[in-house]
N, C-alpha and C positions, 0 to 999 in steps of 0.2 A: 283285145288287149294281149301281146306280148308276154312266154312265160320269161319267168322269172331268171333260169339258170341260161344263159348264153342261148347258143342256138342246139333246143332240143330236138327231136325227132319227134313225129306225129307219128301214137302207136294205135287212135282208131278214136272215131266217134258215134257215140250209139245215144238213143234213148232213152232214158225212164220214163217210162209211163203212172202218172198217177193212178190209182187205184180207189175202188170205194168195196165197202161190206154190204154184197147185199141182203146176208145172211150175220148177223154177229151174235152165237146162244153165249153164255157165259154162266162157268160152273163151282159146286164149290172149291175152293184150294186145296191144293194137293200138297203131299208134305215138304219142297223146297219154298212155300208160300205164295206160289202163282195158281192165279185161276185158271181152271181148266178150261177152254174153248172149243167153238166150232164152230168157223166163217166161214162164208161163202165168197171169196175173193175174184173180183170183176176188173180187169184192166180198160182204161177210159183211156181216148185220143190226148189229152192234154199233159204234157210230156216237159221236163227239164232236155237239157241235152250237155253232156259228158264229153269234153275232148281229153283225151290222157298222151299225156307226149314222153317222150323219155329224155330224162336229161342229158347236158353235153360233157364229157368226160373231164370239165372243170365243176362240174357243181360235187358240192359232198356228197360223198358218199354213204345211198342209200336215203335219202331225205324226201320227203314228200313237199309239195309245195301247192296250195291251191290258190287260185281267185276266182270271186261271185260275183257276178254281173246274170244283165239281162232285165226284165219290168218287175220281178218281185223278190232284188235282194237282201232288203228289210231282214233285219233280225237272223241271217242264215251266219253262223259262226264259219270263220276263212282257217281254224285251225283244229286240232283233235279230236273238237267236240262236234265237227263235221262227222256226219255217218259214212261219208265216202274217203274224208280223209281217212277216218281209223278202218274201212274196208281195203285199204290200199297199205297202209301198216301194217296189218295183220295178216293179207296176201305174202307179202313182200318177206313179210319174217318166218312165214311158214315156205316160202319158194327156194329163200337162200338163206337156208338156218348158218350156215359159218363163215362164208366169205361171196366176194363179189357182187351185193344187192347193189341193184342197180336204184336211180335217182326218179323219180317222177312226180310231174305237174301237171295238175289236175285246173282244165278250164269248165267250170259248174254255170252254166248258162238257166238262169231258177227263172220258171216260169210257173211254180204249183206252188200253191199258198204255203207258210210254215205256221205248223202246229194246228192243223183243219183237221186231221184225219184221214188224210188223202193219200198219206204215207208217201211224199214226195221223199224226205231223209233216206229214207228205205230204196226207193226206186235209182236214186242217185250211190246208193251202195250197189245194190245190185249191177246195173250198168258198167261200174267203178269195176267188179269182181269179173264181169264179162270179157271185159275190154283186156284187162290184165290176164284172163287166164289162156285168151287167145294168141297172146305176145309170148307170155311163156308158160306150158303149156304143162309145169311141172306137179299139179294137184290132181289127185283122184276126182270124178267126179262128187261121189262121196263125201269126201273131205272138202268139195267146195263149199258142197250145202251145209255141211257143218258149221263150216266157218262162219257161212250168212245167218246160220241162225243162233250164233254168239252174239254176233251184231246185232238183230235186231227182229220183231217177232215175222216182219212182214217182208225182211230181205231174200229171206229163201223164193215166195212168191215171184219179185220182180229177179232176180238170177237166172231161174228156168226160163223166164220168156214167155209162157204161154196166157190166154186170153180170158181163161177161166178155170179155177181149182177150188175145191176144200180143203179147208187146213184144221189144222189141232196141233194141240202139242206147243202152243206160241208159235207154231205156223213152220214149226220143223220136219213133223209129217205135212205130205199135202199128194191130193191125188187131183191131177188134172183132168178137167172136164172136156167133153167137146163142147162147145158155147152155142149160143141161138146166133141167129140172126143182127148184126148188133142193130139199136134201137136210137134215136136222137134224144137228149137230156140236157139237164139244166144241172149245173154245180153251181148252189149258192153260200159264197164265201163269204163270214163278216170277220171284222178286224178280230173277233173274240179269242182269246189263244188257248185250250183247254189241253192242261197236261194228259200222258196219259194215267199215270197214277193217282192224279186226282181223279178222275172221272173212276177207276175203279175203285177208290176209296170212300167214294160217294157210294156207289153201289149198293156196299154196304151196312150204309145207315139208310136206305131205303127200306120198303116196304113189297121191291121186285123180287121175284123168286131165281135165284141163282143157282139153283140145285135141281131143277125140274128132266127129266130127259129130252132128249131133241130124237123128231123122228121124220127123218126124212126122207121122199122118193127115191127110187132107181136114178142111177147114174144118166140115162136117156131122157128120163124125164127132166133133168134139169137144164135142157136143150131148148125147152118149149118154155113161152112167155110166160102164158097162161099157165104153167106150174108154177111158173120162178115168180110170177106177180105174190100167189098165196101165201109164198114162206117170205115174203121180205120182214125179215126183223129185225133189232139193236136192242138188246138187252141194257146198253148201258144208256139209253135214249130219255131215257122217264128221267134216271137222277140227275142226266147233265140239263138237261130243259128246266127241270126242278129251280137248279141253281143260277140258270140265264133266261129267265124271263121274256126276254126279246128276241130268245131263239126259237123258243116254244110259239113266240108269235109268227115270226116267218117262216116257221116249219105250216102255220095253222094259213097264211097266206097262200102259203106254196099249192099245198092242197087243194084251197079251193078252187086253183086253176085247174083240177080234175084233169091231171095226171093218170098213168097207167100204176104207179105207184112212186110215194113220197117217202123220207126219211132220212135219220141223222145216220153218217156214214164213220167207223170206227169211234175212236174215242171221242169225236166231232173236233170242232164247231161246225163244220160244214155238214151242207146237208144236199141232196140229189132229189130229182125228179125223171122220170122215165117216161116217154113218150110213144106213139104207136106210130108216128111220122112226123115228117116236118113241120109240117101244114100245125100240126095239133099243138109241136111245141112254141112255133113263133107267136098261136095265139095265145099262150099261157104263158111268153115272157111277156108279151105285150102288158096282158091284166096284171101280172106280177109288178112291174114295173110302176104299171099306173097305179096300183093299190098301195104304194109307198108315199112317204114322206120327201124323193127327191133325196136323199141322205144314205142312202139303202144300203145293200152291200154287193159286194161282184159277183157277176153273173155271165157266167163260162158258158157258152156251149158249147158240148163235148157229145161224143157216140159212145156206146157199151157195148159188151165188151170186144175188143179190137187182138 
């Protein structure tokens, strides 16, 4: 697709990686009304692609234009509700506070399913910020991370571009981790959309324990799959699955394929299963597909963390 504003120059292209939450603990609400969280984020090989163009001189000053294409564009907004649009707007406002603000065109090739808990919108925003900061290095790194946190909880992780990290305070505090060797995994993506506010609201009306303390091993042990497998947990999983029994059935089918670990990621609805090697994943994929009714969810082969 040709950018809409005449003959813009390419700023750059970046891959925006889907993430999974290997561990997602939810604690009591703080004074702002948000739940405290502790989350272990892992980047996957499933990506969207962001291409950024600087608009030509005939473009309206300071404008942002977005085009969405690719195999999974359904439901993705092409205006200010899109997180990469919002990222570009906020960056340009702060980098050019007075005058001379450039216009940009964003081309988003969408492969990460929307509303799945895979952080696709956040990944797109993080990639957009990286490209803008490379073109116009006007913001300090700490200001860029702060801006990312204002856009969304997973945007700082997407911005810093590491394979794995521990996150707190809605993603604003991050500890990059030395990752274990990447493993093959399956992502199981259903058409069910679960909004993050809904998922947290349902948690408050279940018997799940959102207030207990979390104890994690030292960072060096988090680079070991044997330790990680024991830690995999999502406090949102039980309440989301209770509202969507078909997701619960899918997760049980996935676990029956004997992965090293399987769970829901983020606020859902995507599920993941991690395997020890490619042959194990191939057998599980065949077994999982054979156990369905032929109209099942989308299954994606990935590696993580990458």
